[in-house]
C-alpha positions in Angstrom: 112.9 82.2 108.6 116.2 80.3 108.8 118.7 78.5 106.6 118.0 78.1 103.0 114.5 79.6 103.3 115.8 82.8 104.8 118.5 83.2 102.1 115.9 82.5 99.4 113.5 85.0 100.9 116.1 87.7 101.0 117.1 87.1 97.4 113.4 87.2 96.2 112.7 90.4 98.1 115.7 92.1 96.4 114.3 91.0 93.0 110.6 91.8 93.7 110.9 95.3 92.2 112.8 94.2 89.1 109.7 93.4 86.9 107.9 96.7 87.4 111.2 98.6 86.9 111.7 96.8 83.7 108.1 97.6 82.6 108.6 101.2 83.6 111.7 101.4 81.4 110.0 99.7 78.5 106.9 101.9 78.8 109.1 105.0 78.9 110.9 104.0 75.7 107.7 103.2 73.9 106.0 106.5 74.9 109.2 108.4 74.1 109.1 107.0 70.5 105.3 107.6 70.3 105.2 111.2 71.6 108.0 113.7 71.8 106.3 115.3 74.8 105.9 112.2 76.9 109.5 112.1 78.3 110.1 115.9 78.3 111.5 117.3 81.5 108.3 119.3 82.2 106.0 116.4 81.7 108.0 114.1 84.0 108.1 116.8 86.7 104.4 117.3 86.3 103.8 113.6 86.8 106.0 113.4 89.8 104.3 116.4 91.4 100.8 115.0 90.7 101.7 111.6 92.1 103.6 112.9 95.2 100.6 112.4 97.5 99.8 108.9 96.2 103.4 107.9 96.7 103.3 108.9 100.4 100.0 107.0 100.9 101.5 104.0 99.1 104.5 103.9 101.5 102.1 103.6 104.5 100.0 101.0 102.7 103.0 98.9 102.0 104.0 98.9 105.7 100.5 97.4 106.5 100.6 95.0 103.6 103.9 93.6 104.7 102.2 92.5 108.0 99.5 90.7 105.9 97.0 93.5 106.3 95.2 96.1 104.2 94.2 99.6 105.0 91.1 100.8 103.2 90.8 103.9 105.3 93.7 105.8 103.8 91.6 107.5 101.2 89.2 108.8 103.7 92.1 110.0 105.9 93.5 111.9 102.9 90.1 113.6 102.4 89.7 114.3 106.1 93.2 115.8 106.3 92.4 118.3 103.5 89.1 119.1 105.1 90.8 119.9 108.5 93.8 121.6 107.0 91.5 124.0 105.0 89.9 125.4 108.2 91.1 128.8 109.4 92.9 127.8 112.6 96.6 127.9 113.4 96.2 124.3 114.8 94.8 122.9 111.6 97.9 120.7 110.7 98.4 119.3 114.3 94.7 118.6 114.5 94.8 116.8 111.1 97.7 114.7 112.2 96.1 113.8 115.6 92.8 112.9 113.8 94.7 110.7 111.3 96.7 108.9 114.0 93.5 108.3 116.0 92.1 106.5 113.0 95.2 104.3 112.8 94.9 103.6 116.5 91.2 102.6 116.2 92.1 100.3 113.3 94.8 98.6 115.4 92.6 98.2 118.4 89.8 96.7 116.4 92.2 94.2 114.7 94.3 93.3 117.8 91.8 93.5 120.6 88.6 92.4 119.0 90.0 90.2 116.3 88.2 92.0 113.4 89.6 91.2 110.0 91.8 94.2 108.7 89.6 94.6 105.6 86.4 94.8 107.6 87.9 97.0 110.3 89.4 99.5 107.9 86.3 99.4 105.7 84.3 100.5 108.7 86.7 103.3 109.7 86.8 104.4 106.0 83.0 104.8 106.1 82.9 106.6 109.4 85.8 108.9 108.6 84.2 109.8 105.2 81.0 110.7 107.0 83.0 112.9 109.5 84.8 114.5 106.6 81.5 115.4 104.8 80.3 116.9 108.1 83.4 119.1 108.4 83.5 120.1 104.7 80.3 119.3 102.8 81.6 120.8 99.6 85.1 121.7 98.4 86.3 125.0 99.8 88.2 126.8 102.5 91.8 127.8 102.4 95.1 126.4 103.8 97.7 128.3 105.6 99.9 130.6 103.4 103.0 128.5 104.2 101.4 125.4 102.8 100.8 127.2 99.5 104.3 128.5 99.5 105.6 125.0 100.0 103.6 123.6 97.1 104.8 126.3 94.8 108.4 126.4 95.8 111.2 124.8 93.7 114.7 123.7 94.5 117.3 122.8 91.8 114.5 123.1 89.2 112.3 120.6 90.9 109.1 121.2 93.0 109.9 121.1 96.7 107.2 118.5 97.3 108.8 116.2 94.8 112.2 116.5 96.6 110.6 116.0 100.0 108.7 112.9 98.8 111.9 111.5 97.3 113.7 111.9 100.6 110.7 110.1 102.3 110.9 107.2 99.8 114.7 106.8 100.3 114.4 106.9 104.1 111.4 104.5 104.2 113.0 102.1 101.8 116.3 101.9 103.7 114.5 101.7 107.0 112.3 98.8 106.0 115.2 97.0 104.3 117.8 97.5 106.9 116.2 98.0 110.4 115.0 95.5 112.9 111.5 97.0 112.6 111.5 96.3 108.9 112.7 92.7 109.5 109.9 92.3 112.1 107.3 93.6 109.6 108.3 90.9 107.1 108.4 88.3 109.8 104.9 89.1 111.0 103.6 89.0 107.5 105.3 85.7 106.7 104.0 84.0 109.8 102.7 85.8 112.8 102.8 82.7 114.9 106.4 82.0 114.0 107.4 85.6 114.6 105.8 85.5 118.0 107.7 82.3 118.9 110.9 84.0 117.7 110.5 86.8 120.2 108.8 89.5 118.1 106.2 91.6 119.8 103.7 91.1 117.0 101.0 93.2 118.5 103.3 96.2 118.8 104.5 95.8 115.2 100.9 95.7 113.9 100.0 98.7 116.0 102.9 100.7 114.6 102.1 99.5 111.0 98.6 101.0 111.1 99.8 104.2 112.9 102.4 104.6 110.1 99.8 104.0 107.4 97.6 106.8 108.9 100.7 109.0 109.3 101.7 108.7 105.7 98.1 109.1 104.5 97.9 112.4 106.5 101.2 113.5 104.9 99.7 112.8 101.5 96.6 114.7 102.4 98.6 117.7 103.6 100.6 117.7 100.4 97.4 117.5 98.4 95.7 120.3 100.4 98.8 122.4 99.8 98.5 121.8 96.0 94.8 122.5 96.0 95.1 125.4 98.4 91.7 124.2 99.8 89.9 121.2 101.1 87.9 118.6 99.3 85.8 115.9 101.1 86.0 113.4 98.2 89.5 114.0 96.9 91.0 110.9 98.4 88.3 108.5 97.2 90.6 106.5 94.9 93.7 106.5 97.1 93.0 103.2 98.9 92.6 101.2 95.7 95.4 103.0 93.9 97.9 102.4 96.7 97.0 98.7 96.9 97.2 98.4 93.1 100.6 100.1 93.0 101.9 97.8 95.8 100.7 94.7 93.9 102.1 95.9 90.6 105.4 96.7 92.4 105.9 93.1 93.6 104.7 93.4 97.2 103.1 90.2 98.3 99.5 91.0 99.2 99.5 88.1 101.6 102.3 89.7 103.5 106.0 89.0 104.2 107.5 90.0 100.9 108.2 93.4 99.4 109.6 96.8 99.9 109.2 100.4 98.9 111.0 100.7 95.6 108.7 98.4 93.6 105.4 100.1 94.8 106.8 103.6 94.1 107.7 102.4 90.6 104.2 100.9 90.4 102.7 104.4 91.1 105.0 105.9 88.4 104.2 103.2 85.9 100.4 103.6 86.3 100.8 107.4 86.1 103.1 107.4 83.1 100.8 104.8 81.4 97.7 107.0 81.9 99.6 110.1 80.9 100.9 108.5 77.7 97.6 107.0 76.8 96.0 110.5 77.2 98.7 112.0 75.0 97.9 109.3 72.4 94.2 110.1 72.7 93.3 106.6 73.8 89.7 106.4 75.1 89.2 106.3 78.8 87.3 103.0 78.5 90.3 101.3 76.8 92.6 102.8 79.5 90.6 101.2 82.2 90.7 97.8 80.4 94.5 98.0 80.0 95.1 99.0 83.6 92.8 96.3 84.9 94.5 93.6 82.7 97.9 94.7 84.0 96.7 94.4 87.6 95.2 91.0 87.1 98.5 89.8 85.7 100.4 91.4 88.6 98.1 89.8 91.3 98.2 86.4 89.6 102.0 86.4 89.9 101.7 86.8 93.7 100.9 83.2 94.6 103.0 82.2 97.6 104.0 78.5 97.8 105.7 78.8 101.3 105.4 81.3 104.2 107.8 84.1 103.7 108.4 83.4 100.0 
């Protein structure tokens, strides 16, 4: 991307998170006027703590989406991580991380070496990993290491420690994607892989790292979830793939790649969480909640039509 197109693309990326941030503020005001508990400190903290794992998974999903891919295996990786972490072995966490990174490596190999479409490749690994997870932990149970439980229950400055750690991860990932050469290359690959290759970008390495990072953040999300549950659950990550993609779309990340960042998708996670929480407080039926969320996502996705590569 050069000249006017590059300048325009940078400006659009900076503004991509504005709509969801505006929606989040409007929703907060409406819910604050509707229910005195909706914006209470305790409720906000509870929402942040509950969504910490999904935020981590969404960061990794965004990295893949920026390259014009999708990772449907993240939910199974979350479940597998809780299943491994809940086994009584001092090497549970390293094993979980190694297993997660192995999934990311297999995804990248299938996409890069065999030319399999990202959706089909990650759908296949999602199924395989889910089967392995059910083999390791057929039903919820087990227990995590005491330090993980201590971590989940610890607070700092009145906030749960997991919330603070996730906030640090969001800031670091956001700055790194926006300011580093790697982040620029992610966007370039997503905008036009061929153009990025001609521009000297090692596109294969960027895509490899993207899927490894997606698996890494999915594993972090699974570890955080296992710490909160103090056990493993083979199905706990079932909704994470769709939820992370939905948050990315709602947050202004271009699903066809090349446009987006971390701020908008994280705001998307919080918007959907606050919306669900507020509708529950207002005793809105679950059926109506699903209709409302679906309609919002249709609107968000319909706004992501790209007229030019990189825009």
